[in-house]
C-alpha positions as CSV (number, residue, x, y, z in Angstrom):
1,X,81.5,72.7,75.1
2,X,78.0,74.2,74.7
3,X,75.7,73.7,71.7
4,X,76.2,77.3,70.6
5,X,80.0,76.9,70.6
6,X,79.8,73.7,68.6
7,X,77.6,75.5,66.0
8,X,80.0,78.5,65.8
9,X,83.0,76.2,65.3
10,X,81.3,74.4,62.4
11,X,80.3,77.6,60.5
12,X,83.4,78.7,58.6
13,X,82.4,82.4,57.9
14,X,82.0,83.3,61.6
15,X,85.3,85.0,62.6
16,X,86.4,84.5,66.1
17,X,87.4,87.8,67.7
18,X,90.0,87.8,70.5
19,X,89.4,90.6,73.0
20,X,92.5,91.9,74.7
21,X,92.6,91.2,78.4
22,X,94.2,94.5,79.2
23,X,91.4,96.9,78.2
24,X,89.9,97.3,81.7
25,X,91.1,98.0,85.1
26,X,89.1,97.1,88.2
27,X,89.4,99.5,91.1
28,X,90.5,97.5,94.1
29,X,88.6,99.9,96.4
30,X,85.1,100.3,94.9
31,X,85.4,97.5,92.2
32,X,84.4,99.9,89.4
33,X,85.6,98.8,85.9
34,X,87.5,101.6,84.2
35,X,89.0,101.7,80.7
36,X,92.7,101.4,81.1
37,X,93.2,104.4,78.8
38,X,91.0,106.5,80.9
39,X,92.6,105.2,84.1
40,X,96.1,106.1,82.9
41,X,95.0,109.5,81.7
42,X,93.6,110.1,85.2
43,X,97.1,109.4,86.6
44,X,96.0,105.9,87.9
45,X,93.3,107.4,90.2
46,X,89.9,105.9,90.2
47,X,87.4,108.6,88.8
48,X,84.6,107.2,91.0
49,X,86.1,106.8,94.5
50,X,89.4,108.6,94.2
51,X,91.5,105.6,95.1
52,X,95.2,106.2,94.2
53,X,96.8,103.3,92.5
54,X,100.5,102.8,92.3
55,X,102.4,104.3,89.3
56,X,106.0,103.9,88.1
57,X,108.9,106.4,88.0
58,X,108.5,107.5,84.4
59,X,104.8,108.0,84.6
60,X,105.4,110.1,87.7
61,X,108.1,112.2,85.9
62,X,105.8,112.8,83.0
63,X,103.1,114.2,85.2
64,X,105.4,116.6,87.1
65,X,108.1,118.1,84.9
66,X,107.2,120.9,82.4
67,X,105.8,119.3,79.3
68,X,107.1,116.0,80.4
69,X,110.6,117.0,79.5
70,X,113.3,115.6,81.8
71,X,116.6,113.7,81.7
72,X,117.1,110.6,83.9
73,X,120.3,110.6,86.0
74,X,122.5,107.5,85.4
75,X,122.1,105.0,88.2
76,X,125.2,104.5,90.4
77,X,127.3,101.4,89.9
78,X,127.2,99.2,93.0
79,X,128.1,95.6,93.9
80,X,125.1,93.5,92.7
81,X,125.2,90.6,95.2
82,X,127.7,91.5,98.0
83,X,126.6,88.7,100.3
84,X,126.1,86.0,97.6
85,X,122.6,85.6,99.1
86,X,120.2,82.9,98.2
87,X,116.8,82.0,99.6
88,X,114.3,80.1,97.4
89,X,116.1,81.8,94.5
90,X,119.5,83.4,94.0
91,X,119.5,87.2,94.6
92,X,121.0,87.9,91.2
93,X,118.1,85.9,89.6
94,X,115.6,88.1,91.5
95,X,117.4,91.2,90.3
96,X,117.3,90.0,86.7
97,X,113.5,89.3,86.9
98,X,112.8,92.6,88.5
99,X,114.8,94.5,85.8
100,X,113.1,92.6,83.0
101,X,109.7,93.4,84.5
102,X,110.3,97.1,85.2
103,X,112.8,98.0,82.6
104,X,114.8,99.9,85.3
105,X,118.1,99.1,87.0
106,X,116.7,99.3,90.5
107,X,113.9,100.7,92.7
108,X,114.9,104.4,92.9
109,X,115.2,106.5,89.8
110,X,116.2,110.2,89.7
111,X,115.5,112.7,87.0
112,X,116.4,116.4,86.4
113,X,114.1,118.8,84.7
114,X,112.1,122.0,85.2
115,X,109.1,122.6,87.5
116,X,107.3,125.8,86.3
117,X,110.6,126.8,84.8
118,X,112.7,126.0,88.0
119,X,115.5,123.5,87.8
120,X,114.5,120.5,90.0
121,X,115.7,117.1,90.8
122,X,113.1,114.4,91.6
123,X,113.6,110.9,92.8
124,X,110.9,108.2,92.7
125,X,110.8,104.8,94.2
126,X,109.0,102.1,92.3
127,X,107.2,99.6,94.5
128,X,107.0,97.1,91.6
129,X,110.8,96.6,91.7
130,X,111.2,94.2,94.7
131,X,108.8,96.1,96.8
132,X,110.8,99.4,96.4
133,X,113.2,97.8,98.9
134,X,116.2,99.8,100.1
135,X,119.6,98.4,99.3
136,X,123.0,99.7,98.1
137,X,121.6,100.7,94.8
138,X,118.7,102.7,96.3
139,X,121.0,104.3,98.9
140,X,123.6,105.3,96.3
141,X,120.8,106.7,94.0
142,X,119.4,108.8,96.9
143,X,122.9,110.2,97.6
144,X,123.4,110.9,93.9
145,X,120.1,112.7,93.7
146,X,121.0,114.9,96.6
147,X,124.4,115.7,95.1
148,X,122.8,116.5,91.7
149,X,120.5,119.0,93.5
150,X,123.3,120.6,95.4
151,X,125.3,120.9,92.1
152,X,122.5,122.7,90.3
153,X,121.2,124.6,93.4
154,X,117.8,123.1,93.1
155,X,115.4,121.4,95.6
156,X,115.4,117.6,95.9
157,X,112.0,116.0,95.9
158,X,111.6,112.3,96.7
159,X,108.5,110.1,96.2
160,X,108.8,107.2,98.6
161,X,107.3,103.7,98.1
162,X,108.9,100.8,99.9
163,X,108.4,97.7,102.0
164,X,111.6,98.6,103.9
165,X,115.2,97.4,103.8
166,X,116.3,94.7,101.2
167,X,116.9,91.6,103.3
168,X,119.2,90.1,100.6
169,X,121.8,92.7,101.4
170,X,121.6,92.4,105.2
171,X,123.5,95.0,107.2
172,X,124.6,96.8,104.0
173,X,121.0,97.6,103.4
174,X,120.5,99.0,106.9
175,X,123.6,101.2,106.5
176,X,121.7,103.2,103.9
177,X,119.7,104.7,106.6
178,X,122.5,106.8,108.2
179,X,124.0,107.3,104.8
180,X,120.9,109.0,103.4
181,X,120.5,111.0,106.6
182,X,124.0,112.4,106.2
183,X,123.2,113.3,102.6
184,X,120.1,115.2,103.7
185,X,122.3,117.1,106.2
186,X,124.6,118.2,103.3
187,X,121.5,119.4,101.4
188,X,120.4,121.5,104.4
189,X,123.9,122.9,104.8
190,X,123.6,124.1,101.2
191,X,120.3,125.9,102.1
192,X,118.2,123.8,99.7
193,X,114.8,122.3,100.3
194,X,114.1,118.6,100.8
195,X,110.5,117.7,100.1
196,X,109.1,114.2,100.8
197,X,106.0,112.8,99.2
198,X,104.9,109.5,100.8
199,X,103.0,107.2,98.5
200,X,101.4,103.8,99.1
201,X,103.1,102.0,100.8
202,X,106.0,103.6,102.7
203,X,107.2,101.4,105.5
204,X,110.2,99.9,107.3
205,X,113.7,101.3,107.2
206,X,112.7,103.9,104.6
207,X,110.2,105.4,106.9
208,X,112.8,105.3,109.7
209,X,115.2,107.4,107.7
210,X,114.8,109.7,104.7
211,X,111.1,109.3,104.3
212,X,110.4,111.3,107.5
213,X,113.1,113.9,107.4
214,X,111.6,116.3,104.9
215,X,111.3,120.1,105.3
216,X,107.7,119.4,104.2
217,X,106.0,116.0,104.5
218,X,103.3,115.4,102.0
219,X,101.3,112.2,101.5
220,X,98.9,110.9,98.8
221,X,95.4,110.1,99.9
222,X,95.0,106.7,101.5
223,X,98.7,105.9,101.5
224,X,99.9,103.3,104.0
225,X,102.7,104.9,106.1
226,X,104.5,103.3,109.1
227,X,107.4,101.3,110.4
228,X,106.2,98.0,111.6
229,X,103.1,96.3,110.3
230,X,99.7,96.7,112.0
231,X,99.6,93.0,113.1
232,X,103.0,93.2,114.6
233,X,102.1,96.3,116.6
234,X,98.9,94.8,117.8
235,X,100.5,91.6,118.9
236,X,103.3,93.6,120.7
237,X,101.0,96.1,122.6
238,X,98.1,93.6,122.8
239,X,95.6,96.2,121.8
240,X,93.4,96.8,118.8
241,X,94.6,99.8,116.8
242,X,92.3,102.6,115.8
243,X,90.4,102.6,112.4
244,X,92.6,103.9,109.6
245,X,95.8,103.7,111.7
246,X,98.9,104.3,109.5
247,X,96.9,105.8,106.7
248,X,97.8,109.3,105.4
249,X,94.7,111.0,106.8
250,X,95.3,109.5,110.3
251,X,98.8,110.7,110.3
252,X,97.8,114.2,109.2
253,X,95.2,114.4,112.0
254,X,97.8,113.4,114.5
255,X,100.5,115.8,113.3
256,X,102.9,113.3,111.7
257,X,102.7,114.8,108.2
258,X,102.0,118.4,106.9
259,X,99.4,117.7,104.2
260,X,97.5,115.1,102.1
261,X,97.5,116.1,98.4
262,X,95.6,114.3,95.6
263,X,97.8,113.3,92.7
264,X,96.1,115.7,90.3
265,X,97.0,118.6,92.5
266,X,100.6,117.4,93.3
267,X,102.5,119.4,90.6
268,X,100.8,122.7,91.5
269,X,101.4,122.2,95.3
270,X,105.1,121.3,94.7
271,X,105.5,124.4,92.6
272,X,104.1,126.6,95.3
273,X,106.3,124.9,98.0
274,X,109.4,125.3,95.9
275,X,108.7,129.0,95.3
276,X,108.2,129.5,99.0
277,X,111.2,127.5,100.2
278,X,113.6,128.6,97.6
279,X,112.8,132.1,96.2
280,X,114.1,132.6,92.6
281,X,116.8,135.1,93.8
282,X,118.4,132.4,95.9
283,X,118.4,129.7,93.3
284,X,121.1,129.3,90.6
């Protein structure tokens, strides 16, 4: 203990002030310190370098739907631990911890509301829930979102963020890839738009299925998008990959996606796309 601290502790009228440790956010890209309130008001985007941080489902819905008014669709009921899986922890314990941390039932949440007055269903994957991994709950929620869109004759917009399939559910997780693909086919048969927004990161089985099947493929700036990891690819082909490989801008340059849209412009861009893909006279 320093001399100054000893003196402060002995003087009774000096009040110790505890400063909350959540007032500031450090940008992981440029290391700028930002007031948390300012950071949240800027949709978790660094005002200095434009780095796009990860945001949860509800924050995403608030920024997209008219006046932040929407209704969350109830999550489908699925078997919680079909394989009775255990690694260093039981799978049911991992689910409980993730639910306690996020306040959500699983990694994909759907909501219905209006986008510039147009009825729209939006799904958002939350990477903070077990890495946004795709299991029975995510697959069922995706199918439920598509069915809700078909029912109200609206587009389905999905914001992806995932590390891939959920290993604790084994083959049942991988089965969600063809299941979601079949649901997209139903949406197309109904003549309704399917728009994908790839956020950081979107990888693995999610990329190999519904994340790359949109009528329009959008990505947020700097988003990591790919199937296998960069180190796995390099060790397989035994070559050094190009700078920025698997980032949104690289994929746009090489024709893998249609556009890169900053988060602040996302709502207006989606409104324009929905108006173009589903004219008002064709909607419900």
